[in-house]
C-alpha positions in Angstrom: 10.8 -45.4 119.3 9.9 -42.4 121.3 8.7 -43.1 124.8 5.6 -41.3 126.1 6.2 -38.7 128.8 4.1 -38.1 131.8 2.6 -34.6 132.0 1.9 -34.6 135.7 1.8 -31.2 137.4 1.5 -30.2 141.0 -1.7 -31.5 142.6 -4.2 -28.8 143.8 -6.2 -29.2 146.9 -9.4 -30.0 145.0 -7.7 -32.6 142.9 -6.3 -34.3 146.0 -9.7 -34.4 147.7 -11.4 -35.6 144.6 -8.9 -38.4 144.0 -9.9 -40.0 147.3 -12.6 -42.0 145.6 -9.9 -43.8 143.6 -8.2 -44.8 146.9 -11.4 -46.4 148.1 -11.6 -48.5 144.9 -8.0 -49.5 145.1 -8.2 -50.4 148.8 -11.2 -52.5 148.1 -9.4 -54.3 145.3 -5.5 -52.7 145.6 5.4 -36.4 139.8 6.3 -36.1 143.5 7.5 -38.9 145.6 5.1 -39.9 148.4 6.3 -40.3 152.0 6.6 -43.9 153.3 4.5 -43.1 156.4 0.8 -42.7 155.9 -0.9 -40.4 158.6 -3.6 -42.0 160.7 -6.2 -39.2 160.3 -8.5 -39.7 157.3 -8.0 -36.4 155.4 -4.2 -36.5 155.6 -4.1 -40.3 154.9 -6.3 -40.0 151.8 -4.2 -37.1 150.5 -1.0 -39.1 151.1 -2.3 -42.2 149.3 -3.6 -40.2 146.4 -0.4 -38.3 146.1 1.5 -41.6 145.9 -0.8 -43.3 143.4 -0.8 -40.3 141.0 3.0 -40.6 141.1 2.9 -44.4 140.5 4.0 -45.2 144.1 1.8 -48.2 145.0 3.7 -48.8 148.3 1.4 -46.2 149.9 -1.4 -48.8 149.7 0.7 -51.1 151.8 1.5 -48.5 154.3 -2.2 -47.5 154.5 -3.1 -51.0 155.8 -3.4 -51.8 159.5 -0.5 -53.9 160.7 -2.6 -57.0 161.2 -3.7 -56.8 157.6 -0.1 -56.6 156.5 0.6 -59.7 158.6 -2.3 -61.5 157.0 -0.9 -60.8 153.5 2.5 -62.0 154.5 1.0 -65.2 155.7 -0.8 -65.7 152.4 2.5 -65.3 150.6 4.1 -67.8 153.0 1.3 -70.2 152.5 1.8 -70.0 148.7 5.6 -70.5 149.1 5.1 -73.5 151.4 2.6 -75.2 149.0 4.1 -74.4 145.6 6.5 -76.7 143.9 9.8 -74.6 143.6 11.0 -76.4 140.5 7.8 -75.6 138.6 7.7 -72.0 139.9 11.3 -71.2 139.3 11.3 -72.8 135.8 8.3 -70.8 134.8 10.0 -67.6 135.6 13.3 -68.8 134.0 11.3 -69.4 130.8 9.8 -65.9 131.1 13.3 -64.5 131.4 14.4 -66.4 128.2 11.2 -65.2 126.4 12.3 -61.6 127.2 15.7 -62.3 125.8 14.1 -63.7 122.6 12.0 -60.5 122.3 15.1 -58.4 122.8 17.6 -60.3 120.7 15.4 -61.7 117.9 13.2 -58.7 117.2 14.0 -58.8 113.5 13.0 -62.5 113.2 9.8 -61.8 115.2 8.6 -59.0 113.0 9.4 -60.9 109.8 7.6 -64.1 110.9 4.2 -64.7 109.3 3.4 -66.7 112.4 4.0 -63.9 114.8 2.5 -61.2 112.5 -0.8 -63.2 112.6 -1.1 -63.0 116.4 -3.2 -60.3 118.1 -0.2 -59.4 120.4 1.8 -57.8 117.5 -1.2 -55.6 116.7 -1.8 -54.7 120.3 -0.6 -51.5 122.0 2.1 -53.6 123.7 3.3 -54.9 120.3 3.3 -51.4 118.9 5.7 -50.2 121.6 8.0 -53.1 121.5 11.0 -51.7 123.5 8.8 -50.5 126.3 7.0 -53.8 126.5 10.3 -55.8 126.6 11.5 -53.5 129.4 8.3 -53.9 131.4 8.4 -57.7 131.1 12.1 -57.7 132.0 11.3 -55.8 135.2 8.9 -58.6 136.3 11.2 -61.4 135.1 14.2 -60.1 137.1 12.3 -59.0 140.2 12.0 -60.7 143.6 9.2 -62.8 142.2 11.6 -64.7 140.0 12.3 -67.5 142.4 10.2 -69.1 145.2 13.1 -68.5 147.6 13.3 -64.8 147.0 9.5 -64.6 147.1 9.5 -66.2 150.5 11.8 -63.4 151.8 10.0 -60.5 150.0 9.2 -57.3 151.8 5.8 -56.2 150.2 6.3 -52.5 150.9 9.8 -52.5 149.4 8.7 -54.6 146.5 5.9 -52.2 145.7 8.3 -49.2 146.0 10.7 -50.7 143.5 9.2 -53.2 141.1 5.7 -52.0 141.7 6.7 -48.4 140.8 8.6 -49.5 137.7 5.6 -51.6 136.5 3.1 -48.8 137.1 5.3 -46.3 135.4 5.9 -48.6 132.5 2.2 -49.2 132.0 1.5 -45.5 132.1 4.2 -44.8 129.5 2.8 -47.6 127.3 -0.7 -46.2 127.6 0.4 -42.6 127.0 2.4 -43.5 123.9 -0.3 -45.6 122.3 -3.3 -43.4 123.0 -4.0 -41.2 120.0 -7.3 -39.6 121.0 -7.0 -36.8 123.6 -8.7 -37.6 126.9 -8.8 -41.3 126.3 -5.8 -42.3 128.3 -6.8 -43.9 131.6 -4.3 -41.9 133.6 -5.4 -38.7 132.0 -9.1 -39.5 132.5 -8.5 -40.2 136.1 -6.7 -36.9 136.6 -9.4 -35.0 134.8 -12.0 -36.6 137.0 -10.2 -35.3 140.1 -10.7 -31.7 138.9 -14.5 -32.2 138.8 -15.2 -33.9 142.1 -15.1 -33.2 145.8 -14.4 -35.6 148.6 -15.4 -35.1 152.2 -15.0 -37.3 155.3 -17.5 -37.1 158.2 -16.6 -39.0 161.3 -19.5 -40.7 163.1 -19.9 -42.9 166.2 -18.9 -46.4 167.1 -15.7 -46.2 165.0 -17.6 -45.4 161.8 -17.3 -42.6 159.3 -18.7 -41.5 156.0 -16.7 -40.7 152.9 -18.8 -38.7 150.5 -17.8 -38.1 146.8 -19.7 -35.6 144.7 -19.1 -34.9 141.0 -19.3 -31.3 139.9 -19.9 -32.4 136.3 -22.9 -34.7 136.9 -24.1 -33.7 140.4 -23.8 -37.5 141.3 -23.1 -38.2 145.0 -21.5 -41.5 146.3 -21.1 -42.4 149.9 -18.9 -45.1 151.4 -19.1 -46.1 155.0 -15.7 -46.3 156.6 -14.6 -48.1 159.7 -11.6 -47.6 162.0 -9.3 -50.6 162.2 -6.2 -50.3 164.4 -6.1 -46.6 163.8 -6.6 -46.9 160.0 -9.8 -46.0 158.1 -11.0 -48.6 155.6 -14.2 -49.2 153.6 -16.5 -51.0 156.1 -17.4 -53.7 153.5 -13.7 -54.5 153.0 -13.1 -54.7 156.7 -16.1 -57.0 157.3 -15.0 -59.5 154.6 -11.2 -59.3 155.1 -10.6 -62.2 157.5 -12.9 -64.6 155.6 -11.2 -63.8 152.3 -7.8 -64.3 153.8 -8.8 -67.7 155.2 -10.4 -68.6 151.8 -7.1 -67.7 150.1 -5.1 -69.9 152.5 -7.4 -72.8 152.0 -7.2 -72.4 148.2 -3.4 -72.4 148.3 -3.4 -75.7 150.1 -4.6 -77.3 146.8 -1.2 -76.7 145.4 0.0 -79.5 147.6 -3.1 -81.6 147.0 -3.6 -84.8 145.0 -5.0 -83.1 141.9 -2.0 -80.8 141.5 0.3 -83.8 142.2 -1.3 -85.7 139.3 -0.7 -82.7 137.0 3.0 -82.2 138.0 4.5 -84.8 135.6 2.8 -83.2 132.6 3.7 -79.7 133.8 7.3 -80.6 134.1 7.3 -82.2 130.7 5.6 -79.1 129.1 7.8 -76.6 130.9 10.9 -78.6 129.8 9.8 -78.5 126.2 8.9 -74.8 126.4 12.3 -73.9 127.9 14.0 -76.0 125.1 12.0 -74.0 122.6 13.1 -70.7 124.1 16.7 -71.9 123.9 16.2 -72.9 120.2 14.7 -69.5 119.4 17.7 -67.8 121.0 20.1 -70.0 119.0 18.2 -69.5 115.7 20.6 -68.4 112.9 18.0 -67.5 110.3 14.3 -66.9 109.8 13.5 -70.5 108.8 15.0 -71.9 112.0 13.1 -69.4 114.0 9.8 -70.1 112.4 10.2 -73.8 112.6 10.6 -73.5 116.4 7.6 -71.2 116.6 5.4 -73.8 115.0 6.4 -76.3 117.6 5.2 -74.1 120.4 1.6 -74.8 119.4 2.2 -78.5 120.2 3.9 -77.6 123.5 0.9 -75.4 124.5 -1.4 -78.3 124.0 0.6 -80.3 126.6 0.0 -77.9 129.4 -2.9 -79.1 131.6 -5.8 -76.7 131.7 -7.8 -76.1 135.0 -10.8 -78.3 135.3 -14.2 -76.6 135.2 -16.3 -77.1 138.4 -19.1 -79.6 138.0 -22.6 -78.2 137.6 
């Protein structure tokens, strides 16, 4: 199968300025190599982040955050690791790794199985680019996310620079290789939008500033109020809600050690054990019949996994 190739040229000044609107969106949520240091001044910082993102270098988002925000995210990761059951977490990733092995070693059985051919996944863009999909999943399965112990020691910036870069690049290659209509690829559409827009930053008073985006194609103008936090400029709405959202995340993670999750653990262990056994059987399958027989059992196993309870009205 032929992998898609990225056609990314050198960014012009107008494209860099225009791309700043994408930075705002990603910060609110989340080629040439970008530098690890992000300048403090808004124009240069925005240019650095955009340069990194257009080159699939997500670590620039981490380096663009104030140091206290970085510490908040480290604490959220630590809270998750402290509350999560390591046996459940590690086994889930071990199963993912075995699933990747099945996809790699039993491709012939998969594509000759009536059960698999009837699933939406096979007909999806990921199914159409099988080798790329397997490589992308393998990157995640073998990353620092794969065990709770390695997750507890993770360096977010380094993780984004390595695994994050590979995942973004893999997703772009998948998208490029499966998009048949010109201009429909999300990466291409974003880059085309950069050529038709202009971004300006106007500093104000009391630590505030205004990021203005105007589209040359539609004459639309969008403005985002920015605020300075520890020498970094962030969307004001994001900064205002940051600490509350961090505390909400920490409180939510405590439920992993609560009574409801404890009640669900025995069934989870049972279901994961059965699922891992099924993966082993798929790997050991010697013919199509053995492979399909194990696939049929997976529906029973899926029914064993507890589903989240819906909140009461």
